[in-house]
C-alpha positions as CSV (number, residue, x, y, z in Angstrom):
1,M,-5.8,32.5,140.5
2,P,-6.3,36.4,140.3
3,T,-3.8,38.9,141.6
4,P,-4.4,40.5,145.6
5,L,-5.2,43.6,145.4
6,H,-3.1,46.0,146.7
7,E,-3.5,48.2,149.3
8,W,-2.0,51.6,150.3
9,N,1.4,51.4,152.4
10,A,3.3,53.9,153.8
11,E,6.7,52.8,153.2
12,I,6.0,52.4,149.5
13,A,4.3,55.9,150.0
14,A,7.8,57.2,151.6
15,K,9.8,55.6,148.4
16,I,7.5,56.7,145.6
17,T,7.9,60.5,146.6
18,T,12.0,60.3,147.5
19,M,11.8,59.2,143.5
20,A,9.4,61.4,141.9
21,E,11.3,64.1,143.7
22,R,14.4,63.0,142.1
23,G,12.6,62.8,138.4
24,V,12.4,59.8,137.9
25,R,9.4,59.0,135.2
26,Q,6.4,56.9,137.0
27,H,6.8,53.6,134.8
28,R,10.3,53.3,136.3
29,I,9.4,53.8,139.4
30,A,7.0,51.2,139.3
31,E,9.3,49.0,137.9
32,V,11.4,49.5,141.1
33,I,8.4,49.4,143.2
34,G,7.0,46.4,142.1
35,L,3.5,47.4,140.9
36,A,1.8,47.9,137.4
37,P,1.9,51.9,136.9
38,N,-1.7,52.2,136.5
39,T,-2.0,50.2,140.6
40,M,0.8,52.8,141.6
41,R,-1.1,56.1,139.9
42,R,-4.6,54.3,141.6
43,H,-3.1,54.3,145.8
44,Y,-0.3,56.9,144.8
45,M,-1.6,60.0,143.0
46,K,-1.6,62.1,145.4
47,E,2.1,61.5,146.4
48,L,3.3,61.8,142.9
49,V,1.3,65.3,142.5
50,L,2.9,66.5,145.7
51,A,6.3,65.6,145.0
52,D,6.5,67.1,141.9
53,A,4.4,70.0,143.3
54,R,7.3,70.2,146.2
55,V,10.2,70.0,143.1
56,Q,8.4,72.8,141.0
57,E,8.4,75.2,144.0
58,L,11.9,74.3,145.0
59,I,12.9,75.0,140.8
60,G,11.1,78.2,140.7
61,S,12.6,79.5,144.5
62,A,15.7,79.0,143.3
63,Q,15.1,81.1,139.4
64,L,13.7,83.7,141.3
65,T,16.9,84.5,143.2
66,V,19.4,84.0,140.6
67,A,16.8,86.5,138.4
68,L,16.4,88.9,141.4
69,G,19.7,88.8,143.5
70,R,19.5,88.9,147.0
71,K,21.2,90.6,150.0
72,A,24.4,89.4,151.6
73,E,23.4,87.4,155.1
74,Y,25.8,87.7,158.1
75,D,25.6,85.9,161.1
76,D,25.7,87.5,164.7
77,K,29.2,87.7,165.1
78,G,29.2,89.6,161.9
79,N,30.8,86.8,159.8
80,L,29.4,86.5,155.7
81,V,27.3,82.9,156.0
82,K,25.8,84.0,152.6
83,A,27.4,86.2,149.9
84,E,25.4,88.8,147.6
85,L,23.8,87.3,144.8
86,L,23.2,90.0,142.1
87,P,20.3,90.2,139.9
88,N,20.6,88.7,136.7
89,P,18.8,90.6,133.8
90,T,18.9,87.3,131.5
91,M,16.7,85.4,133.9
92,L,14.4,87.9,134.2
93,I,13.6,87.8,130.7
94,F,13.6,84.1,130.6
95,L,10.9,84.1,133.2
96,G,8.5,86.7,132.0
97,K,8.7,84.9,128.8
98,A,8.3,81.6,130.1
99,R,5.9,82.2,132.4
100,L,4.2,85.3,132.0
101,G,3.8,84.9,128.2
102,Q,5.8,88.3,126.8
103,R,7.3,88.4,123.6
104,E,9.8,90.8,122.1
105,V,8.0,93.3,119.9
106,E,10.3,94.4,116.4
107,V,10.5,97.9,115.8
108,Q,9.1,99.1,112.6
109,E,10.4,101.5,110.6
110,F,9.0,103.7,107.8
111,Y,10.1,104.3,104.3
112,D,10.5,107.7,103.4
113,R,9.8,108.0,99.8
114,T,11.4,111.0,99.3
115,T,14.7,109.1,99.5
116,D,16.0,106.1,97.6
117,E,18.1,104.5,100.0
118,A,19.6,101.9,97.4
119,S,20.5,104.8,95.4
120,G,21.1,107.4,97.8
121,A,18.8,109.6,94.8
122,N,16.7,112.2,96.3
123,T,13.2,112.2,94.6
124,A,11.3,114.9,96.1
125,G,9.8,117.1,94.2
126,L,9.1,114.6,91.6
127,T,6.4,113.6,90.2
128,E,5.4,109.7,90.2
129,S,6.2,108.9,86.8
130,E,9.5,110.9,87.0
131,R,10.4,108.9,90.1
132,V,9.8,105.9,88.6
133,A,11.6,106.7,85.6
134,L,14.4,107.8,88.1
135,L,14.4,104.3,89.5
136,A,13.9,102.0,86.5
137,T,17.1,104.0,84.8
138,I,19.2,103.2,88.4
139,A,18.4,99.9,88.1
140,D,19.0,99.5,84.4
141,R,22.5,100.8,85.7
142,A,22.8,98.2,88.0
143,R,21.8,95.6,85.6
144,A,24.0,96.4,83.5
145,R,27.0,96.3,86.4
146,R,25.6,93.1,86.7
147,T,25.3,91.2,83.4
148,R,28.3,93.5,82.3
149,R,26.0,94.7,79.1
150,P,25.5,97.7,78.2
151,A,23.0,99.7,79.5
152,A,19.4,99.7,77.3
153,R,19.0,102.7,75.4
154,P,16.1,105.0,75.8
155,G,13.4,104.2,73.4
156,A,14.6,100.0,73.2
157,V,12.9,97.5,74.0
158,G,12.2,97.2,78.0
159,A,13.4,101.2,78.3
160,V,11.2,102.9,80.1
161,P,8.4,104.8,78.1
162,G,8.9,108.2,77.8
163,S,12.6,108.3,79.3
164,A,13.8,109.0,75.4
165,K,15.3,111.8,75.3
166,P,13.9,114.8,73.5
167,G,14.6,115.3,70.0
168,A,16.0,111.5,69.6
169,Q,14.4,109.4,66.7
170,K,13.6,106.2,66.7
171,Q,16.3,103.9,64.8
172,G,14.4,101.6,62.3
């Protein structure tokens, strides 16, 4: 015999609303109520959606209060009812990223080709080939320190062409 059709019930709707507001998952609510999840969604979707919207509104309101702060509140006699809450910049940044899609921008630095930062050598006024030769010499010295081998002789294999001293003869 087929299962009897379910009819909307105010008492069940109130239970579903309460449980949904407290964050209980839909399949668990259906188990507690005694309905199939699809049947519960078919008859009580309005309650599920409204409960979720109410919770989101409360969370959003609390987040904004933390982010923006609030003034102290006093009763008619001047007694403090709610303490002042200072604005929280970290929460403002979080909300900007999460809700507004804001992103941090990286600062771009421009490289000054007249000074080599690694060696501290000032290459202003040098031609491009002189600059390359100077940097190759610096790199060769660094490699020699790292490998504990002597730096390449000018004109040797691996040396920068044209870096040989004038008047030097090739050994052969």
